[in-house]
N, C-alpha and C positions, 0 to 999 in steps of 0.2 A: 326842610324845616330850618328855621333860624337857630343858631347855636344857643341863644338865650332861652329858647323854648324847650330844649331838651330837659327832661326831668332826671337829673343824675343825683342820686341820694348816696350819702356816706353815713354809715351807722358807726358812731363812736367818734368823739372829739378829742381823742388822745393824739399823741405825736404822729402816729401813722396816718390817721384820718385827716389831720391838719395839713400834712405834707401832700397827701393825695388831692385835697381841695386846692392847694396852691398850684399844683401842676395843671389841674383841669381849668382853673381860672386863667392861667397863663395862655391857654389855647382858646380863650374866648367864650367858655361855657360858664354857667352860673350854678354851681353845685349847691346842694342842700345837705347840711350836716344834722343828723338826728342824734341827740345825746341824752342818756338816761338821767344823768346828774344835772346839777345847776351850773356847772362851769366846765371849761375846757381843761385838758391835761391828762385824763385817764389815770394812769398810775403815777403821774408826775404832777402832784398838787401840793399846795401849801395852805395853811390856815393862820390867821392872826389870833393869838391867845395871850391875854394879859400883856400886850405890847411886844410879844415875841412872835417871829415868823417860824411856824412849825411845819416842816416838810412831812409829807406822808411817808415816813420811813427815812432813815439817813441815806441820802443819795448824793452823788457827785456827778459832774459832767467831765468826761475826759476830752481835753481840747484837741487831741490828735485824732478823734473819730473823723474819718473822711467825710461822711455825710453831714455831720454837725458843722464842719468847716464850710460846707457848701450852702447850708440852709440857714445858719444862724449868724446874726451880727454880734460877734463876741464883745466888741467895744460897748455896744448899747446895753448889753447885759450886765456890765460893770462886774466882771468876774473876779471873785476873791480866791487867791491861790492858796492851796494847801502845800505844805512842804513835802518833798518826796521821801517820806520816812514814816516811822511810827514809834510810839512809846509803849514798851512792853511791860506789863505788870505780872510779876511772878514771885510767890513767896513773900509778899509784902514789899518787894523792891521794884523800882522803876528804872528801866534802861531805854535809852533812845538810840535807834539805828536808822540809817537812811543812805541815800546815794550822795556821797560827798562830791562827786563829779558834777552834780547839778545844783547842790546847795552846800557851799563851803562851811556853813554853820554846823553841818552834820558830820564834819570830818572827825573831830576829836571824840565826840560821843560814840561814833561808830567804831573807831579804832580801839577805844577803851572798853567797849561793850563785851561782855562775856557771852552774849547771845551768838551762838554759832562759832565753831572753831575756825582757825585760819583757813583750813581746807574748804570749809563751807563758804566762807567769804570769797575765796578764789573761784569757787563754782558759780556763785552769784554773778561775778564779773563775766565769767565765761558764758553764762546764760544770757546776760544782757547783750553781749556782743553777738551771739548767735541769733537772737530774735530781732535785733536791729537790722541785720542783714536779710532775714527771712521775709519774703513777700507774703502779704496777707493771703493771696490766692494759694500759695504753697502751704500755708498753715492749715487751710480748710480742705486740702487734699491729703494731708498726712493721716495715716491710720489712727483711729481713735483708741485711746485707752483712758483709764481714769486719771485724774490729776495726781492722785496719790501714787499710782503706779509710775507715772511719768517722773515725778520727783525722786522716787526711789531708784528708778533706772538711771537717772542723771547723777546719782551718787550722793544725794543729800542725806544727812544723818537723821535718825528718828527724832533726835532732840530738836534740831532746827525746824523740822516739819511740824512738830508739836508746838514749839514756842512761837514760831512766826508764821509759817505758811498756812497752818490750819486756822488760826484766828483771823489772819488777814484775808485770805481768799475764801474762807468759810463765810465771812461777813459779806463778801461780794457775791458769792454763789448761793448764799442762804442755805447752806447745808454743812454739817460738821465733819464729815468723813472724806471730803474732797473726792466725791464720786463723779463730779462734773467732768465732762469731756476735756481731754488734753488740748483739743482745738481751742476751746474757750479760754483755757489757761494761757496758752501761747498768745492768743489774740489780745486778751486783757493785759497781760504782762508787757507785750509790745506797745500797746497804747499808753500804758503808764510810762514806759521808757522813752517814748517819742514826744510826750507832751506833759501836761499838768492835770492834776485833779482840781477842779474848781467848783465853786458854788456861786450863783448870781447873788448880788447884794440883796435883792428883794426875795431870795428864796428860789427853789426849783420851779415854782409856778411861773416865774418870769419867762421860762423857755416856751411853754405852750402859749402864754399870753402874747409873746412877740410874734409867734407864728400866726395866731388869730388876728392880730392887728395888721398883718400884711394882706389879709383877705378883704377885698373890696366888693366882690360880687357873689359872696357866699351867704346863704341864709342859714341861720341856726335855729333849731327847735330844741330847747333845753327842757329838762324834766319830762322827757318823752321816751319812756321805755318801749322797746319793740318786742312783740311776741313772736312774730314769724316773718320770714322773707320768702316770697314766692317769685316765679318769673313775672316781672313787670308789676308786682304788687308788694307792698309792705303793710303788714297788719300790726297795728299798735296795741299796747296793753289795754287801752281804753276802747278797743274794738274799731277804732277808725281805720279806714283803708286808704293808703296813699298809692296813687298810680306812679310807676317809676319805669322810665325807659331802661335804666341801668342802675345797679346798686353795688356799692363797695361795702363789704362788711369788714370794718377796721377794728373788730373786737373778736372775742371768741365766737365762732360761727356755729358750733355744734348745737347750741340750744335754739338756734334760729332757723335752721334748715332741717326739714323732716328726715332726710336720708343721712344726716350726720349725727343723729342722736347718740349713737354708741361710739363716736370718735372724738370725745371731748379731750381737751388738753389737760394734762396733769399739772398741778401748780405747787410751787414752794411757798411757804408762809413764813411770817416772822412777826415779832412784836417790837415796836419802838416806843420807849417811854421817855417823856421829856420831864426834866426837873429844873427848877430854879435853884442855883447854887450861890452861896455867899462869896465864894472865890473859886478860881480855876486852878486845878492841880497841874495842868499842862499849859504852860504860858506861851507856847507857839502853836500855830495851826497844824497840829499833828493828830492823827487818829490814835486812840489808846486801845491796845489789844490786851485781852485777858487770856493769859497763857495756861490757865488751869482748866483741863478738860472736864473736871467735875462740876464746874460752875455753869450756871445758866447764861450769864452775861457773856457776850462775845466781844463787843467793842463799845467804846464810848467816844464822844466828840463834843468839845466845847464850841458851839456855834458862834459864840461871841469872841472867839479867838481871831475871827476875821471881821471885817466891817459888815454890819447888817443895817437893814432899813431903819429899824427902830432901836437905837442903842439905849440900853437901860443900865442902871447902876449895878445890877447883879449879873450873874453869868447864866447862860442857857446851856444845859447839858442834855445830850441825847444818849440813850442806852439801847443797844440792839440785842435782842434775844433771838437766836436762830434755832436753838434746840426746841423740839416739841415738848409740851408739858400739859398738865391737866389742871393747873392752878386757876382759881378765879382771880379777878382783877385785884382784889384786896390782898390776897396771899402772894400774888405775883409781885406787886409793888413792894411788899414787905421783904420778900426774898431778894429782890434786886437791890434794895437799900442795904440789906445785910451783906450781900456780896461786894457791893461797892466799897463798903467800909473795910471788909476783910482783905480784899485784893488790892485796893488802891488807897485806902486811908481817907476816903471821901466821906465827909459828914456835913451837917448843916445844909441839907437840901430839902426842898419841898416839891411835891409832885404836882405837875401841871396837866398832862394829858397822855393817854395811851392810844396808840394806833395798832389795832390788831389787823394785820394785813394778810388776809387769807389767800389772795391771789397776787403775790408779790412778784414772782418770776415764773415763767413757764418752764416746766421740767422737760428737757428735750434731749434727744439722741440724734446721731447723724447730722451734726450741726453744719450749716452752710453759711457762706458769706453773701452769696448772690442768689438771685432768682430771676428768671426771665419773665417778661410781662405776660406771656401766654400761660406760664405756670400758675399765675394768680387767678386765672379764669376757672371758676367752678362750673358755671353754666353759661349759656350764651349771653345772659343779661346780669349775671352775678359774679362778682370778683371778690377776692379775699386780700386782706392786708393785715399788718400786725407783726411784731417781732417773733411771735410763735412760729412763723413760717420759716425762720432762719436760725437765729440764735438770740438769747435773752439779752438784748442791749438796746439802748436808745438809737444807736447807729443802725441796727437791724430794722427797727421800727420805721425809721426814715426811708431806708432803701425799699422796704416792702410797700410802703405807701406810694413811693414814686413809681415802682414797677406796676402796681395795680392801676394807678392813674394812666400810665402809658398803655396798658392793656385796654382800658376803657376807650381811650382816644383812637387806638388802632381799630377797635371793633366798630366804632362809629364811622371812621373814615372808610372802612371796608364795606359799609352799607349793611352790616349785619343787624343793626338796630332799627326798628321801625317806630313810627309815632302812633301806631295802632295798638290799643290795649285790648287784647283778644282773650284774656283768661275768663274764668267763670265769674269774676267780680265786675266785668264791664257791663255797662247798662246799654 
């Protein structure tokens, strides 16, 4: 059978599915991506609202991600750099800390900051040095403990854990108690130390858009939700049946495969609220952390502190809420506005949009960095992809997509896939 005749379907046009399509295309095949929504990106999407680009949740790309360096054209993304630090808000006061070795402008604010004792600052330098030397493979072989346990074992005080580590990494891990695996903490900390946190000038949607634009022989079916995946057949929600030689499920598979119904992924959720502000309280591209554990707000960021596609005369502010709550949208907005004023002195803001992200990050244990192509095979004609197979990161999504695609190619080359459709749906 000609390569172009193989019916290779990929369910999900997120980062993992797009990478899988690229690998398959590179080997001469013509994959078909089936996507339930109207655009590519999965959990990495942006909208244009009132002239502002709003990402679906505050997200950044870490330039040191190995897979991102392999698959993305950083220059074409016009990446806007965030400074390696943060502004902490506590008791109505703001203090800026950061890595002065990587940004000289943070030297004096960090030295003068009362956040963390001298002993804690020395420990941060020690941790930086340790993780720069530690290989990624070694990180994911280290025995797991919670990030909180890890930090305490390292000797950090309760004060700096509460004031800095909990709001900063709580915003990354989307949980407030630092229960996330120490493997993820070490990996993310290393990635921050080895590179920069950046946002494309056109918003995070520019990342999947770039991956999509590389695809020349891939067909897309948008607004096409899938009900079930069987051997060599895909059943759509509208009851159409697609014949498929081989299928990659690059989204959560438990709802699509009958014998996985009770093996669903647990998810972490968050709320991101966007406001238009008259002025910016943080004049540099720094994340703002709320160090009060009694507040709902975890972090803030002025997106207009970096260059954006549509520059306006006012400022764009995002606010991330990680804690669970039972507030309706009106009460949540009111609570957030109240906390922003109390904690940061922010006023003169108008609400733009709320993103209630129920499946923001997979909740995982026994985190891994790598997966073999054979481990992505669920059945002879069904493969799995997505960051939930490894660890919750864009880097993991890319690796999983690549490995699933390689598994598909190996299966075809081994002659394990036939062009005969023999299930009960064949005519």
